[in-house]
Backbone as numpy.savetxt, mean C-alpha at the origin, in Angstrom:
# Nx Ny Nz CAx CAy CAz Cx Cy Cz
50.35 -2.11 39.78 49.02 -2.04 39.24 48.05 -1.63 40.32
47.24 -0.74 39.97 46.26 -0.32 40.97 44.91 -0.86 40.56
44.14 -1.21 41.55 42.81 -1.76 41.33 41.73 -0.70 41.50
42.10 0.53 41.39 41.10 1.58 41.57 40.22 1.65 40.32
38.95 1.70 40.55 37.97 1.77 39.45 37.38 3.15 39.43
37.39 3.74 38.27 36.73 5.02 38.13 35.26 4.74 37.80
34.36 5.45 38.43 32.95 5.20 38.15 32.60 5.60 36.72
31.91 4.73 36.03 31.48 5.00 34.66 30.18 5.78 34.70
29.98 6.65 33.73 28.73 7.39 33.72 27.56 6.42 33.53
26.43 6.70 34.13 25.30 5.78 34.02 24.82 5.68 32.59
24.46 4.48 32.20 23.93 4.28 30.85 22.50 4.82 30.78
21.75 4.56 31.81 20.36 5.02 31.85 20.26 6.10 32.93
19.48 7.10 32.67 19.28 8.12 33.67 17.78 8.41 33.76
17.41 9.04 34.82 16.00 9.39 34.99 15.78 10.82 34.54
14.66 11.03 33.84 14.28 12.34 33.43 12.94 12.64 34.07
12.85 13.70 34.80 11.61 14.07 35.46 10.79 14.90 34.48
9.62 14.39 34.07 8.81 15.08 33.10 7.51 15.61 33.72
7.40 15.56 35.04 6.21 16.06 35.68 6.14 17.57 35.56
4.91 18.10 35.50 4.70 19.53 35.24 5.17 20.40 36.39
5.05 19.94 37.62 5.36 20.79 38.73 6.76 20.64 39.29
7.62 19.97 38.60 8.93 19.73 39.17 9.80 20.98 39.07
10.62 21.12 40.03 11.54 22.26 40.02 12.71 21.94 39.12
13.27 22.94 38.47 14.41 22.70 37.59 15.57 22.10 38.38
16.15 21.10 37.80 17.27 20.45 38.48 18.51 20.63 37.62
19.62 20.44 38.23 20.86 20.53 37.46 20.92 19.30 36.59
21.36 19.50 35.37 21.38 18.42 34.38 22.82 18.08 34.04
23.02 16.84 33.92 24.37 16.41 33.56 24.50 16.42 32.04
25.67 16.12 31.56 25.91 16.09 30.12 25.07 15.03 29.42
24.82 13.91 30.13 24.00 12.84 29.53 22.58 13.31 29.32
22.04 14.04 30.29 20.69 14.56 30.17 20.58 15.53 29.00
21.60 16.38 28.85 21.60 17.32 27.75 21.66 16.59 26.41
22.49 15.55 26.34 22.60 14.77 25.11 21.27 14.11 24.76
20.59 13.59 25.77 19.29 12.95 25.53 18.27 13.96 25.07
18.26 15.11 25.69 17.31 16.16 25.30 17.57 16.61 23.87
18.81 16.80 23.54 19.15 17.21 22.17 18.75 16.13 21.17
19.01 14.89 21.52 18.63 13.78 20.66 17.11 13.74 20.45
16.38 13.93 21.51 14.92 13.96 21.40 14.44 15.12 20.53
15.08 16.26 20.66 14.73 17.40 19.78 14.98 17.07 18.33
16.13 16.44 18.06 16.45 16.06 16.68 15.44 15.05 16.14
15.05 14.09 16.97 14.05 13.12 16.55 12.73 13.81 16.24
12.37 14.79 17.08 11.12 15.53 16.88 11.18 16.32 15.56
12.30 16.96 15.30 12.46 17.72 14.05 12.37 16.78 12.86
13.02 15.64 12.96 12.97 14.68 11.85 11.55 14.15 11.65
10.84 13.91 12.74 9.45 13.43 12.62 8.57 14.50 12.00
8.78 15.75 12.39 8.01 16.84 11.80 8.27 16.92 10.29
9.49 16.76 9.89 9.84 16.80 8.45 9.20 15.62 7.72
9.22 14.46 8.35 8.58 13.28 7.75 7.09 13.51 7.56
6.47 14.10 8.58 5.04 14.40 8.49 4.75 15.39 7.37
5.58 16.39 7.21 5.41 17.37 6.12 5.52 16.67 4.77
6.52 15.81 4.63 6.70 15.09 3.36 5.51 14.18 3.07
5.01 13.51 4.11 3.86 12.64 3.92 2.61 13.44 3.51
2.43 14.60 4.11 1.31 15.46 3.72 1.42 15.88 2.27
2.62 16.26 1.85 2.84 16.63 0.46 2.55 15.45 -0.47
3.01 14.28 -0.10 2.78 13.07 -0.91 1.29 12.77 -1.04
0.58 12.85 0.05 -0.86 12.60 0.03 -1.55 13.63 -0.88
-1.13 14.87 -0.77 -1.71 15.92 -1.60 -1.47 15.66 -3.09
-0.24 15.30 -3.44 0.08 15.00 -4.83 -0.72 13.82 -5.33
-0.81 12.78 -4.51 -1.56 11.58 -4.92 -3.05 11.89 -5.08
-3.60 12.71 -4.16 -5.02 13.07 -4.26 -5.27 13.90 -5.52
-4.37 14.83 -5.81 -4.53 15.64 -7.03 -4.45 14.77 -8.29
-3.53 13.82 -8.29 -3.40 12.90 -9.43 -4.65 12.07 -9.59
-5.19 11.60 -8.48 -6.41 10.77 -8.52 -7.58 11.60 -9.04
-7.71 12.86 -8.58 -8.80 13.71 -9.04 -8.66 13.99 -10.52
-7.44 14.24 -10.98 -7.20 14.50 -12.39 -7.57 13.28 -13.22
-7.18 12.12 -12.77 -7.48 10.88 -13.49 -8.99 10.65 -13.55
-9.68 10.87 -12.46 -11.14 10.71 -12.42 -11.80 11.69 -13.38
-11.30 12.93 -13.41 -11.86 13.94 -14.31 -11.65 13.54 -15.76
-10.44 13.04 -16.07 -10.15 12.62 -17.43 -11.04 11.46 -17.86
-11.25 10.50 -16.96 -12.14 9.38 -17.27 -13.58 9.85 -17.47
-14.02 10.79 -16.65 -15.36 11.33 -16.79 -15.54 12.03 -18.15
-14.53 12.82 -18.52 -14.56 13.51 -19.82 -14.57 12.49 -20.96
-13.74 11.44 -20.82 -13.70 10.41 -21.87 -15.04 9.71 -22.00
-15.67 9.38 -20.88 -16.99 8.72 -20.92 -18.03 9.63 -21.58
-17.97 10.92 -21.25 -18.93 11.85 -21.86 -18.68 12.02 -23.36
-17.43 11.97 -23.77 -17.09 12.12 -25.20 -17.37 10.85 -26.00
-17.38 9.70 -25.31 -17.54 8.41 -25.99 -18.58 7.55 -25.28
-19.82 8.00 -25.23 -20.81 7.25 -24.45 -21.09 5.84 -24.98
-21.11 5.68 -26.29 -21.35 4.36 -26.86 -20.21 3.41 -26.56
-18.98 3.90 -26.71 -17.83 3.07 -26.43 -17.76 2.75 -24.92
-18.11 3.69 -24.10 -18.11 3.46 -22.65 -19.13 2.35 -22.31
-20.28 2.40 -22.93 -21.28 1.35 -22.70 -20.80 0.00 -23.22
-20.13 0.01 -24.36 -19.56 -1.23 -24.90 -18.49 -1.79 -23.96
-17.70 -0.92 -23.36 -16.69 -1.36 -22.40 -17.35 -2.03 -21.20
-18.46 -1.45 -20.73 -19.18 -2.02 -19.60 -19.69 -3.41 -19.94
-20.30 -3.56 -21.12 -20.82 -4.85 -21.54 -19.69 -5.86 -21.71
-18.59 -5.42 -22.28 -17.44 -6.32 -22.47 -16.85 -6.75 -21.13
-16.80 -5.83 -20.19 -16.28 -6.17 -18.85 -17.17 -7.20 -18.18
-18.48 -7.02 -18.32 -19.40 -8.02 -17.74 -19.26 -9.38 -18.42
-19.11 -9.39 -19.74 -18.93 -10.65 -20.48 -17.61 -11.34 -20.06
-16.55 -10.52 -20.01 -15.26 -11.12 -19.61 -15.29 -11.59 -18.16
-16.07 -10.97 -17.33 -16.19 -11.43 -15.94 -16.83 -12.83 -15.93
-17.79 -13.05 -16.77 -18.38 -14.38 -16.85 -17.36 -15.40 -17.38
-16.58 -15.00 -18.38 -15.52 -15.87 -18.90 -14.52 -16.16 -17.79
-14.19 -15.15 -17.01 -13.24 -15.31 -15.91 -13.76 -16.31 -14.90
-15.04 -16.28 -14.59 -15.63 -17.23 -13.66 -15.48 -18.66 -14.16
-15.77 -18.88 -15.43 -15.59 -20.20 -16.01 -14.14 -20.65 -15.95
-13.24 -19.73 -16.28 -11.82 -20.01 -16.24 -11.38 -20.38 -14.83
-11.87 -19.63 -13.84 -11.53 -19.94 -12.44 -12.06 -21.31 -12.02
-13.22 -21.68 -12.53 -13.75 -23.00 -12.22 -12.82 -24.09 -12.77
-12.35 -23.91 -14.00 -11.40 -24.88 -14.57 -10.09 -24.92 -13.80
-9.62 -23.76 -13.39 -8.37 -23.71 -12.61 -8.56 -24.44 -11.29
-9.65 -24.19 -10.59 -9.84 -24.85 -9.29 -10.01 -26.36 -9.46
-10.66 -26.80 -10.52 -10.75 -28.23 -10.79 -9.36 -28.82 -10.99
-8.56 -28.14 -11.80 -7.18 -28.58 -12.06 -6.39 -28.66 -10.75
-6.55 -27.65 -9.91 -5.82 -27.64 -8.63 -6.25 -28.81 -7.77
-7.56 -29.02 -7.65 -8.07 -30.10 -6.81 -7.64 -31.48 -7.34
-7.56 -31.62 -8.68 -7.17 -32.90 -9.27 -5.66 -33.18 -9.11
-4.86 -32.15 -9.11 -3.41 -32.36 -9.15 -2.67 -31.78 -7.94
-3.38 -31.47 -6.89 -2.75 -30.85 -5.73 -1.62 -31.68 -5.15
-1.85 -32.99 -5.01 -0.80 -33.84 -4.45 0.42 -33.87 -5.33
0.22 -33.92 -6.65 1.36 -33.92 -7.59 2.11 -32.59 -7.51
1.38 -31.48 -7.33 2.04 -30.17 -7.26 2.83 -30.04 -5.97
2.33 -30.66 -4.89 3.05 -30.61 -3.62 4.33 -31.43 -3.73
4.22 -32.61 -4.33 5.36 -33.53 -4.43 6.38 -33.10 -5.46
5.95 -32.50 -6.55 6.89 -32.19 -7.62 6.83 -30.75 -8.04
7.98 -30.14 -8.07 8.07 -28.72 -8.47 7.69 -28.56 -9.94
7.98 -29.58 -10.74 7.68 -29.50 -12.17 6.18 -29.29 -12.39
5.36 -30.02 -11.68 3.90 -29.91 -11.87 3.42 -28.52 -11.45
3.96 -28.02 -10.37 3.56 -26.67 -9.92 3.97 -25.63 -10.94
5.22 -25.72 -11.44 5.66 -24.76 -12.46 4.84 -24.89 -13.72
4.48 -26.09 -14.11 3.65 -26.30 -15.29 2.30 -25.63 -15.09
1.72 -25.80 -13.93 0.42 -25.18 -13.63 0.51 -23.66 -13.70
1.51 -23.10 -13.04 1.65 -21.64 -13.02 1.89 -21.11 -14.44
2.75 -21.79 -15.21 3.00 -21.36 -16.58 1.74 -21.44 -17.44
0.94 -22.44 -17.19 -0.26 -22.65 -18.00 -1.37 -21.66 -17.69
-1.57 -21.38 -16.42 -2.73 -20.57 -16.02 -2.38 -19.14 -15.57
-1.21 -18.96 -15.00 -0.87 -17.67 -14.40 -0.90 -16.47 -15.33
-0.13 -16.48 -16.42 -0.12 -15.30 -17.30 -1.49 -14.99 -17.87
-2.21 -16.01 -18.28 -3.52 -15.78 -18.86 -4.47 -15.12 -17.86
-4.43 -15.63 -16.62 -5.29 -15.06 -15.58 -4.92 -13.63 -15.27
-3.62 -13.36 -15.20 -3.16 -12.00 -14.92 -3.58 -11.02 -16.03
-3.42 -11.45 -17.27 -3.80 -10.57 -18.39 -5.31 -10.39 -18.45
-6.05 -11.44 -18.20 -7.50 -11.34 -18.19 -7.97 -10.36 -17.10
-7.38 -10.46 -15.92 -7.71 -9.50 -14.84 -7.40 -8.07 -15.26
-6.27 -7.87 -15.92 -5.89 -6.53 -16.36 -6.87 -5.96 -17.39
-7.28 -6.79 -18.34 -8.22 -6.31 -19.36 -9.57 -5.97 -18.74
-10.04 -6.83 -17.83 -11.31 -6.56 -17.16 -11.23 -5.25 -16.37
-10.12 -5.03 -15.71 -9.96 -3.80 -14.92 -10.00 -2.56 -15.83
-9.30 -2.60 -16.94 -9.30 -1.46 -17.87 -10.69 -1.21 -18.41
-11.37 -2.28 -18.85 -12.71 -2.12 -19.37 -13.68 -1.58 -18.32
-13.53 -2.03 -17.10 -14.39 -1.55 -16.01 -14.13 -0.07 -15.72
-12.89 0.36 -15.78 -12.57 1.76 -15.55 -13.14 2.66 -16.66
-13.14 2.14 -17.87 -13.64 2.94 -18.99 -15.14 2.84 -19.18
-15.78 2.00 -18.41 -17.21 1.78 -18.59 -18.01 3.03 -18.27
-19.26 3.00 -18.66 -20.08 4.20 -18.54 -20.70 4.38 -17.17
-20.50 3.45 -16.26 -21.09 3.59 -14.92 -19.97 3.74 -13.88
-19.47 4.98 -13.69 -18.42 5.17 -12.69 -18.97 4.97 -11.30
-18.10 4.72 -10.37 -18.49 4.56 -8.97 -19.10 5.88 -8.50
-20.21 5.80 -7.77 -20.84 7.03 -7.31 -19.94 7.75 -6.31
-19.88 9.06 -6.46 -19.09 9.88 -5.51 -20.04 10.87 -4.88
-19.78 11.15 -3.62 -20.61 12.13 -2.92 -19.95 13.50 -3.03
-20.68 14.42 -3.61 -20.17 15.78 -3.78 -21.03 16.70 -2.95
-20.36 17.44 -2.10 -21.10 18.41 -1.27 -20.63 19.79 -1.65
-21.54 20.70 -1.75 -21.11 22.01 -2.16 -21.76 23.11 -1.47
């Protein structure tokens, strides 16, 4: 048995990235690292292109949706105004509902901490109703006659 050890290639190597350095001979490891960096750069460029396309598609969809809502409001001004009034009324109902929920939480917090049944009962009792109420208010607000102001420059 021989105890001769063959030197292993270095795991880490130095890469000189200074602008004024003279070209040096590169080992296979350096070439592999450079190629890997090029591949990472190409992949990052492709990811950026895809993200730009995605943003463009989402912006176009948002513009189309805003235009459709604007057209709907113009075609149905009375209904749009009714939606605004209903959204305001439901917001007041929601505030009252939230007050009852917070009272219930404050009264039964210890029981909900100690027992999973009480927490599940609370969530089952208030959760779906609150979620649906929020959804209805959101729809009515979107259909209301007072859209968010947008700055248009031309």
